[in-house]
C-alpha positions as CSV (number, residue, x, y, z in Angstrom):
1,X,0.0,0.0,0.0
2,X,1.4,3.4,-1.0
3,X,2.0,6.1,1.6
4,X,0.9,9.6,0.6
5,X,3.8,12.0,0.3
6,X,4.3,14.7,3.0
7,X,3.6,17.4,0.3
8,X,0.3,15.9,-0.5
9,X,-0.9,16.3,3.1
10,X,0.1,19.9,3.7
11,X,-2.7,22.3,4.7
12,X,-2.9,25.1,2.2
13,X,-3.1,28.5,3.9
14,X,-3.7,31.7,1.9
15,X,-3.0,35.0,3.7
16,X,-4.5,38.2,2.2
17,X,-3.7,41.8,3.3
18,X,-4.3,45.1,1.6
19,X,-1.0,47.0,1.9
20,X,2.4,46.0,3.1
21,X,3.2,49.1,5.1
22,X,5.3,49.1,8.3
23,X,2.4,48.4,10.6
24,X,1.8,45.8,13.2
25,X,-0.8,43.8,11.2
26,X,1.6,43.8,8.2
27,X,4.7,42.8,10.1
28,X,2.8,40.0,11.9
29,X,1.2,38.7,8.7
30,X,4.6,38.6,7.0
31,X,6.2,36.9,10.0
32,X,3.5,34.3,10.2
33,X,3.9,33.5,6.4
34,X,7.6,33.2,6.9
35,X,7.5,31.0,10.0
36,X,4.5,28.6,9.7
37,X,5.8,25.1,9.9
38,X,6.7,24.0,6.3
39,X,6.1,20.3,7.3
40,X,2.5,21.2,8.0
41,X,1.5,24.0,5.8
42,X,1.8,25.3,2.2
43,X,1.6,29.0,2.5
44,X,0.6,31.8,0.1
45,X,0.5,35.6,0.6
46,X,-1.7,37.9,-1.5
47,X,-1.1,41.6,-1.2
48,X,-1.7,44.9,-3.0
49,X,1.1,46.7,-4.8
50,X,2.1,49.2,-2.1
51,X,4.1,49.4,1.1
52,X,7.5,49.5,2.7
53,X,7.4,45.7,3.4
54,X,6.5,44.8,-0.2
55,X,10.0,43.7,-1.2
56,X,10.1,41.3,1.8
57,X,6.7,40.0,0.8
58,X,7.8,39.5,-2.8
59,X,10.6,37.2,-1.4
60,X,8.1,34.8,0.0
61,X,7.7,31.8,-2.4
62,X,4.0,31.9,-2.2
63,X,3.6,35.7,-2.8
64,X,1.0,36.8,-5.4
65,X,0.3,40.4,-6.4
66,X,-3.3,41.8,-6.5
67,X,-2.7,44.9,-8.6
68,X,-6.0,46.6,-7.9
69,X,-6.1,46.0,-4.1
70,X,-5.6,49.5,-2.7
71,X,-6.6,51.0,0.6
72,X,-8.7,53.8,-1.0
73,X,-12.3,53.0,-1.8
74,X,-12.9,52.7,-5.5
75,X,-15.9,50.6,-6.7
76,X,-14.3,49.9,-10.1
77,X,-10.9,48.8,-8.7
78,X,-12.3,47.1,-5.7
79,X,-14.4,44.9,-8.0
80,X,-11.4,44.2,-10.1
81,X,-9.4,43.3,-7.0
82,X,-12.2,40.9,-5.9
83,X,-12.0,39.1,-9.3
84,X,-8.2,39.0,-9.1
85,X,-8.2,37.5,-5.7
86,X,-10.8,34.9,-6.7
87,X,-8.6,34.0,-9.7
88,X,-5.5,33.6,-7.6
89,X,-7.3,31.4,-5.0
90,X,-8.7,29.2,-7.8
91,X,-5.2,28.7,-9.2
92,X,-3.9,27.8,-5.7
93,X,-6.8,25.4,-5.2
94,X,-6.1,23.8,-8.5
95,X,-2.5,23.2,-7.5
96,X,-3.4,21.7,-4.2
97,X,-3.7,17.9,-4.0
98,X,-7.2,16.6,-4.0
99,X,-8.7,16.4,-0.5
100,X,-6.2,18.8,1.1
101,X,-7.8,21.5,3.2
102,X,-7.6,25.1,1.9
103,X,-7.8,27.9,4.5
104,X,-8.0,31.6,3.6
105,X,-6.9,34.0,6.3
106,X,-7.7,37.7,5.7
107,X,-6.3,40.8,7.5
108,X,-7.3,44.5,7.5
109,X,-10.6,46.0,6.6
110,X,-10.4,46.2,2.8
111,X,-8.7,42.8,2.3
112,X,-11.0,41.4,4.9
113,X,-14.1,42.2,2.9
114,X,-12.8,41.5,-0.6
115,X,-10.7,38.5,0.4
116,X,-13.5,36.7,2.3
117,X,-16.0,37.1,-0.5
118,X,-13.5,36.2,-3.2
119,X,-12.6,33.1,-1.2
120,X,-16.2,32.1,-0.8
121,X,-16.9,32.7,-4.5
122,X,-13.9,30.5,-5.3
123,X,-15.4,27.7,-3.3
124,X,-13.3,28.0,-0.1
125,X,-15.4,27.2,3.0
126,X,-12.8,27.6,5.8
127,X,-12.3,31.4,6.1
128,X,-10.5,33.1,9.0
129,X,-10.4,36.8,9.5
130,X,-8.0,38.7,11.9
131,X,-9.4,41.9,13.4
132,X,-6.4,44.2,14.0
133,X,-8.9,47.0,14.8
134,X,-12.2,47.5,13.1
135,X,-12.8,49.7,10.0
136,X,-15.6,51.5,11.8
137,X,-15.1,53.9,14.8
138,X,-16.8,56.7,16.7
139,X,-15.0,59.4,14.6
140,X,-16.8,58.5,11.4
141,X,-20.0,60.0,10.2
142,X,-22.9,57.8,11.3
143,X,-23.9,56.6,7.8
144,X,-20.3,55.6,7.0
145,X,-20.0,53.8,10.4
146,X,-23.3,52.0,9.9
147,X,-22.2,51.0,6.3
148,X,-19.0,49.5,7.6
149,X,-20.7,47.6,10.4
150,X,-23.3,46.2,7.9
151,X,-20.5,45.0,5.6
152,X,-18.7,43.3,8.5
153,X,-22.0,41.6,9.7
154,X,-22.7,40.5,6.1
155,X,-19.1,39.1,5.7
156,X,-19.4,37.4,9.0
157,X,-21.9,34.9,7.5
158,X,-19.1,33.4,5.4
159,X,-16.4,33.6,8.1
160,X,-15.5,30.4,10.0
161,X,-13.5,32.0,12.8
162,X,-12.4,35.4,13.9
163,X,-9.0,36.2,15.5
164,X,-8.9,39.4,17.7
165,X,-5.8,41.0,19.1
166,X,-7.5,42.6,22.1
167,X,-10.3,41.9,24.5
168,X,-11.6,45.4,23.5
169,X,-12.0,44.3,19.9
170,X,-13.7,41.1,21.1
171,X,-16.3,43.2,23.0
172,X,-16.8,45.5,20.1
173,X,-17.4,42.7,17.7
174,X,-19.9,41.0,20.0
175,X,-21.7,44.3,20.7
176,X,-21.9,45.2,17.0
177,X,-23.5,41.8,16.2
178,X,-20.6,40.7,14.0
179,X,-19.6,37.6,15.9
180,X,-20.3,35.7,19.1
181,X,-17.7,35.0,21.7
182,X,-17.7,31.4,20.5
183,X,-16.8,32.4,17.0
184,X,-13.7,34.4,18.0
185,X,-10.4,33.7,19.7
186,X,-7.8,36.0,21.2
187,X,-4.3,35.8,19.7
188,X,-2.1,38.8,20.7
189,X,-0.2,40.7,18.1
190,X,3.3,39.4,18.7
191,X,6.7,41.0,19.0
192,X,10.3,39.7,19.3
193,X,10.5,40.3,23.0
194,X,14.2,39.4,23.3
195,X,15.1,41.8,20.4
196,X,13.4,44.7,22.1
197,X,14.5,43.8,25.6
198,X,18.2,43.6,24.7
199,X,20.0,47.0,24.8
200,X,22.1,47.7,21.7
201,X,25.9,47.5,22.0
202,X,26.1,51.2,21.5
203,X,22.9,52.9,22.8
204,X,24.2,56.3,21.7
205,X,24.7,55.3,18.0
206,X,21.2,56.2,16.9
207,X,21.5,59.6,18.7
208,X,24.7,60.4,16.9
209,X,23.2,59.4,13.6
210,X,20.2,61.6,14.0
211,X,22.0,64.5,15.7
212,X,20.3,64.1,19.1
213,X,22.4,65.4,22.0
214,X,23.6,62.5,24.1
215,X,22.1,63.8,27.4
216,X,18.8,65.2,26.2
217,X,15.7,63.5,27.4
218,X,14.1,61.9,24.4
219,X,10.3,61.5,24.0
220,X,9.5,59.0,21.1
221,X,6.4,58.0,19.2
222,X,6.4,55.5,16.4
223,X,3.4,55.6,14.1
224,X,2.0,56.0,10.6
225,X,1.2,59.7,9.9
226,X,-2.5,59.3,9.5
227,X,-5.5,60.7,11.4
228,X,-6.1,57.5,13.4
229,X,-2.7,58.0,15.2
230,X,-3.2,61.7,15.8
231,X,0.4,62.7,15.3
232,X,-0.4,66.4,15.4
233,X,-1.6,65.9,19.0
234,X,1.8,64.5,19.8
235,X,3.5,67.6,18.3
236,X,1.3,69.9,20.3
237,X,1.9,67.9,23.5
238,X,5.7,68.1,22.8
239,X,5.4,71.9,22.5
240,X,3.9,72.0,26.0
241,X,6.6,69.7,27.3
242,X,9.3,71.8,25.7
243,X,8.2,74.9,27.6
244,X,8.9,73.1,30.9
245,X,11.9,71.1,29.7
246,X,13.7,73.2,27.0
247,X,16.5,70.6,26.9
248,X,14.1,67.8,25.8
249,X,14.1,66.3,22.3
250,X,11.2,64.6,20.5
251,X,11.2,61.9,17.9
252,X,8.3,60.9,15.6
253,X,9.3,57.9,13.5
254,X,7.1,57.0,10.6
255,X,5.6,58.6,7.5
256,X,2.3,59.2,5.8
257,X,-0.4,61.6,4.5
258,X,0.0,64.1,7.4
259,X,3.7,64.6,7.0
260,X,3.5,68.2,5.6
261,X,1.1,69.2,8.3
262,X,3.4,67.7,11.0
263,X,6.4,69.6,9.6
264,X,4.4,72.8,9.6
265,X,3.2,72.3,13.2
266,X,6.8,71.6,14.3
267,X,7.9,75.0,12.8
268,X,4.9,76.8,14.2
269,X,5.7,75.4,17.6
270,X,9.3,76.5,17.4
271,X,10.6,73.0,17.8
272,X,12.8,72.8,14.7
273,X,16.0,72.2,16.7
274,X,14.5,69.7,19.0
275,X,12.1,67.6,16.9
276,X,13.3,64.8,14.7
277,X,11.4,63.1,11.8
278,X,13.6,60.3,10.5
279,X,10.9,58.6,8.4
280,X,10.2,54.9,8.7
281,X,12.8,53.0,10.6
282,X,13.7,49.3,10.8
283,X,15.6,49.9,14.1
284,X,12.7,50.7,16.3
285,X,14.3,48.8,19.2
286,X,17.4,51.1,19.0
287,X,15.1,54.2,18.9
288,X,13.3,53.0,22.0
289,X,16.5,52.2,23.9
290,X,17.7,55.7,23.1
291,X,14.5,57.2,24.6
292,X,13.2,58.0,28.1
293,X,9.4,58.0,27.4
294,X,7.3,56.3,24.7
295,X,4.0,58.0,23.6
296,X,1.0,57.0,21.5
297,X,-1.7,59.5,20.8
298,X,-4.2,57.4,18.8
299,X,-7.9,58.0,18.6
300,X,-8.7,54.3,18.0
301,X,-6.7,51.1,17.8
302,X,-6.7,47.3,17.8
303,X,-3.8,46.8,20.1
304,X,-0.9,48.9,19.0
305,X,2.3,46.8,18.5
306,X,4.6,49.7,19.5
307,X,3.2,49.7,23.0
308,X,4.4,46.1,24.0
309,X,7.6,47.0,22.1
310,X,8.2,50.0,24.3
311,X,7.3,47.9,27.4
312,X,9.8,45.2,26.4
313,X,12.5,47.9,26.0
314,X,11.8,49.1,29.5
315,X,10.1,52.4,28.8
316,X,7.2,54.0,30.6
317,X,4.4,54.7,28.1
318,X,2.0,57.6,27.9
319,X,-0.9,56.6,25.7
320,X,-4.5,57.3,25.0
321,X,-7.1,55.1,26.7
322,X,-8.5,53.5,23.5
323,X,-9.5,50.0,22.6
324,X,-6.8,47.5,23.5
325,X,-4.2,49.9,24.8
326,X,-5.3,49.6,28.5
327,X,-4.7,45.9,28.3
328,X,-0.9,46.5,28.2
329,X,-0.6,50.0,29.8
330,X,-1.8,50.0,33.4
331,X,-2.3,53.5,34.5
332,X,0.2,54.5,37.2
333,X,2.0,51.1,37.1
334,X,3.9,51.0,33.8
335,X,2.8,54.3,32.3
336,X,-0.1,56.6,32.1
337,X,-3.4,56.6,30.2
338,X,-5.2,59.8,29.0
339,X,-8.4,60.3,27.1
340,X,-7.9,60.8,23.3
341,X,-7.5,64.4,22.3
342,X,-6.4,65.5,25.8
343,X,-3.2,67.1,24.7
344,X,-2.6,69.1,27.9
345,X,-3.0,66.1,30.1
346,X,-0.7,64.0,27.9
347,X,1.9,66.7,28.2
348,X,1.4,66.8,32.0
349,X,2.1,63.0,32.2
350,X,5.2,63.3,30.1
351,X,6.5,66.2,32.2
352,X,5.8,64.2,35.4
353,X,8.0,61.3,34.1
354,X,10.8,63.7,33.2
355,X,10.5,65.4,36.6
356,X,10.6,62.0,38.4
357,X,13.2,59.9,36.6
358,X,13.5,57.2,39.3
359,X,9.8,56.6,39.2
360,X,9.9,56.6,35.4
361,X,12.6,53.9,35.5
362,X,10.6,51.9,38.0
363,X,7.6,52.0,35.6
364,X,9.9,50.8,32.8
365,X,11.0,47.8,34.9
366,X,7.4,47.0,35.6
367,X,6.6,47.2,31.9
368,X,9.2,44.6,31.0
369,X,7.4,42.1,33.2
370,X,4.1,42.5,31.4
371,X,5.0,41.4,27.8
372,X,5.1,37.6,28.0
373,X,1.7,37.1,26.2
374,X,3.0,39.1,23.2
375,X,5.7,36.6,22.2
376,X,5.7,36.4,18.4
377,X,6.7,32.7,18.3
378,X,3.7,31.9,20.5
379,X,1.5,33.9,18.2
380,X,2.5,31.8,15.2
381,X,2.1,28.5,17.1
382,X,-1.4,29.5,18.2
383,X,-2.4,30.2,14.6
384,X,-1.0,26.8,13.6
385,X,-3.1,25.2,16.2
386,X,-6.2,27.0,14.9
387,X,-5.5,26.0,11.3
388,X,-5.0,22.3,12.3
389,X,-8.3,22.4,14.3
390,X,-10.2,23.9,11.4
391,X,-8.7,21.5,8.9
392,X,-9.9,18.6,11.1
């Protein structure tokens, strides 16, 4: 009796994500694709044509381009993307040995809607969707918010299982009628804890590169320059901090649509000599280890990856109390939480940490002990367990 080959038994997993920018959802999707057990899974990655991580994605053996999958809403191109995704999934299914399970796993709002329906139209019946933060939020106009909620509820009918990165997103999904608790599981957005916990051999190297004085207190935020992250709130908070601590410097790493407005706000605030905009950086761990305080000013989130990164690096965090952020920042223990948009209060908390360096360091030590559940290897293993469970 012949024994089926190992290749014939591999579970096929197709990941779909809109844009390969330097965000937590994109990093973790790419890491998962690169690290799923090759003895158990045949892995594919379908992405749109944009993003700083695109070259890394292209290097994956199972990468496929969806030319019309863009973040911006465009009925014509969105429909074209739907057909392109369906075509690629059908090709993948045709290449898979008969009887081998095929799982489609979507990420982000646009790819989540288009990818799930394309998979269903292609005949896939095991569909997983990761919620890295919902596409609807309180800052949208009500008709827009209701439309996004309706699309999510409709797409939930063809979704086998949801993955959420925070308890807050779990509660939101249940309250909005998108899924039940039984249909969702919590898998944290993972980070390389050891990489962020380990101090660089030369902690001053990144300061020298960027021209930051070696002894200046450094306040750092890492984020995409888009309205969700409220980077202009960070600039305004920094202006208030600078009035109390004129020796302080501020670093905002990232890029995006609000860059020109941010640059103008820095000039308007008189911070040109103290504010650094280095663009997207791959050495986030080095930036954090060169800093005294990490900040995140978002108006909504899933669970922002930079927060556990900062905690692993031993930094106190000043962040807005939104969605999953309070699940890692405990107010007064490893940082401070403030309401979104409360720029003055955010500045006060940063000033407090600069005025009380010993307490700030104690908060940083406490933060390092709160990151175990964000281990990136555990994140991949839990996804593997889910795929095997769904494949039967």
